[in-house]
N, C-alpha and C positions, 0 to 999 in steps of 0.2 A: 387661520392656519398660515404658517410660514411657507415661502416658496421652497422648491426643491433645492435651489441654490443656497438659500440662507440656512436651511436645516442641515445641509451637507457641510457648509463652512463651519457652523457652530459645533457640530458633533465631531468633525475632524480635529478641531482644536481641542475639544474635550478629550479625545483619544490621545493626542500628542502630549497633553499636559499630564497624562497618567501613563506615559511611556508605552503607549499602544500604537499600532499601525493605523494611520488614517485611511489607508487603502481598504482596510477591513470594513470601515464605516460605509464606504461607497458600495462595497459588495452587499452589505445588509440593505442599503437603500434600494439597489437594483432588485434584490430578491423580493422585498415587500411590495415594491411598485410594479413588479413583473415586467421589468424593462431590461433592455440591453444598453450598453454604454452609449451607443449612438442615439437611442431613444431618449435617454436622460438629457443629453446635450440639447435636444430639441424642446425639452420641457422644463429647463432650469428655472424659467421665470414663472412657471405655473404654480398655483397654490397646491400644497399636498392635501389629499382627502384626509379627514380626521382619523378614520380607521387605519389607513396606511401609516399616517404619522405616529399614531399611538403604538402600533406594532413595531415600527422602526425604532422608536425611542426605547421600548422595552428590550429589544434585541441589542441595541447599543449598550445598555446597562448590563445586560448579561455578559457581553464581551469585555467591557471596561471594568465593571465592578466585580462581577462574579468570576471573571477570568476564564470564561467559557470559550472554547475554540469556535471560530466563525463557522467552520464546516458542520459542527454539531448543532448550531443554531439554524442554519439553512437546510441541513439534512442532506447535503450532497457535496461531492468534490469531483472535479474532472481529472481523469487519468488516461493518458495516451489518446486524448480526444473524445473519450467516452464518459458519460455522466453517471457516476456511481452514487448510490444511496449510502450514507454513513450515519452511524449513531454511536452512543457510548459503548456499545458492545463490540466495536471493531476499531482497529487502528486507522487513523486517517491516511490514505495513500499519499506518499511523498513524491515530489517531482523527480528526485534522484533515481527512484526505482524505475521510472520510465526507461532509463538507459538500459536496464537489465533486459527489457523486452526486446529491444533492437538486437542486442548481442545474441540472445537465445534464438531468435528467428534466423539470424545469419548463420549461426553454428548449426542449427537444425538443417538448413539447406545444404551447407557444405559437407556435413558429416553423413547425413542420411539421404541426401539428394532429394528426389521427388517422392520417395516412398512414404506411405502413411506411417505415423508413429503414435505410440501411446505414452502420455506424459502425466506425471503426478506432481501436483503442487502441495507441499507439506506446510500446514499452518496457513490456510488460505485467507483468513480474516474476511474482509469485504469481498473477496474473490477477484480483486483487481488484476492480479497476474494471470490467474487461470482463465478468466473470461476474456480478457484482452487477447491472450495468445490464441484462444479458440476463434475469436472474431477475426483476427488478423490472418490466421491460417487455419481454415476449417478442416484441413486434412489431418490436423492433430486431434487425436482422441484424448481429451483432457479430463482428468480426474483430480479431485482435491480433498484434502482432509483438514479437520480442525477439531480440537478438543472441546471447543465451546459450541454448544447447541444453538446459542443465540447468534453467534457469528455465522454459523451455517445458515440460519434463517435469513440473515442479511444478504449473504452471498447468493442464496437461492433467489431472493427477490431481485437482485441485480442481474442474475442470469436470465430470469424471466423478462425483466424490463428491457434488457439489451439483446434479447433473442439469441442468447448463447446456448450451447449444448454441452455444458460441463456436468459431470456426475460428481455429486458431493457425498462424502463419507464422514460420519461423525465418530470421532475417537482420537486417541493419543498418537501423534506422529504417524508411523507406518503401520500401526496395529490394525486399523480398519481394512487394510488392503493385503493382508498376508494371504499368500496363495495366488496372488495376481502377479503379473510381470509387466515391466515398463521399460521403455527405451530412454526416457529422460526423467530425472528427478530434479525439481527446482524447489528452492525454499528461500524465504526472507524471514528467518525465525527471530524470536526475541533475542537480542544480543547485548543489552545493557547490563553490566555487572550490578548485582543487587545493591551494593553500597555506593554506587556512583551517583553523583548529583544530577538530578533531572529537573528542569525548570517547571514551575508550578503549573503553567498552562498545559503541559503534557501530563505530568504526574498526577494532577488532581482530577483529570477528566478522562484520559485515554486508558483502556483496560490494562492493568498491570500484567496480566497473563500474556499480553502481546508485546510487552516492553522488556521485561527482565529475564536474563538468561543465566541465572545462577551466580555463584560467587565470582567466577572469572568471565562470565558472559558467553561461555563456550558450551554450556550444558547441552543445548539442542543440536549443535553441530556434532558434538561427540556422540550423542545417541543416534543421530541419523546416520553417520558414517559407519558406526558399529553394525548397523542392521541393513544398510543400503543394498548390498549385493544379493540379499535374500529376495528382494522384490525387483531386481534389475535383470535385464537380458545380458547375454555375454558381451554385447557391444552397447555402450551406453554413454550418456553425458549427465553429469551432476552440475547444477548451477546454483551458486549461493550469492546472496548479497550479505555483506558483513561490515562490522565496524572497521574504520580506516586503519586502526592499529593492531588488527588481529590476523592479518593475512599470513604471517609467518607461522603462527600457532596452528591455524586451520590447515595450512599446508602439511605441517608435521602430523596432524591427526589423520589427514587423508593418506599419507604415505604409511602410517602405522596400520590402518585398517583396510587399505585397498592395494592391490598389486597390479603391476603392469599398467600404470596410468601416466597420462600427460597432463600437466596442470598449466592452465592459461590464466594469468592475472591481468585484470583490467582496472584502469583508473577511471574515476568519475570526472565530470567536467571541471571540478576544482583541483584535479590532479592528485586525488587521494585514492589509495588502493581500496576499492569497495566491492569488487565483483570477482568471483573465482569460478573457473570452469574446469571440471575434472573429466577427462576423456579416457575411456578404456581403450588401451592399445589392442589392435587385432592383427 
């Protein structure tokens, strides 16, 4: 059997030659060897065990040849420091979405002070937003909806594994919680226009129901804003993540469907408009 060092070097080159990220190969090695980066450094000259090596090679081929995302091979992704289970039934949590968490927590504190609030996450997917907010601020009574029963199952597993206390509701957007009232509504809904090009790594593996947002990419923002005040208290916050080029259009939708509001637009770390916060004036 090759050493960890040789196996890593050969397969990183294999990835590069096929326009793939060599860093993904290292992640796969760490996963199958059950090591951290520091552990691997101490074992680079050791021979790999055959079973570990065989599993590693199969997963490298899944990534390089089958174009399967690394997170779906390993079955997990870290989000805001928490380890979330992911599979083909849910979107892979993105690093950029972590920024949304920080803004929501800050706004909650400044707007509602220390009072407990009830929050709804619409289209929860893996549950990364809902569960993280509940873990980071246990005073938030977090509820979440998703139209996919399979996604709800993944989110519930993450909630159990991470010892969260989120209540999940199966159904379309706000439909499952009609009759209830919330102080905050947050959502990172599908927002890719149906006809827009999406790289194969994403389009061929991640669930389309979590990616595409209708002809203009605004279908779900439109539907949420039309119904939002039916499930919100008189004083509320709505928080969205959105495509970098849709801020103006979503702002127009918000002003059309909601009255007496203040809109705060935030840029991501790349300087692009990616997060919108709608506050009801009181």
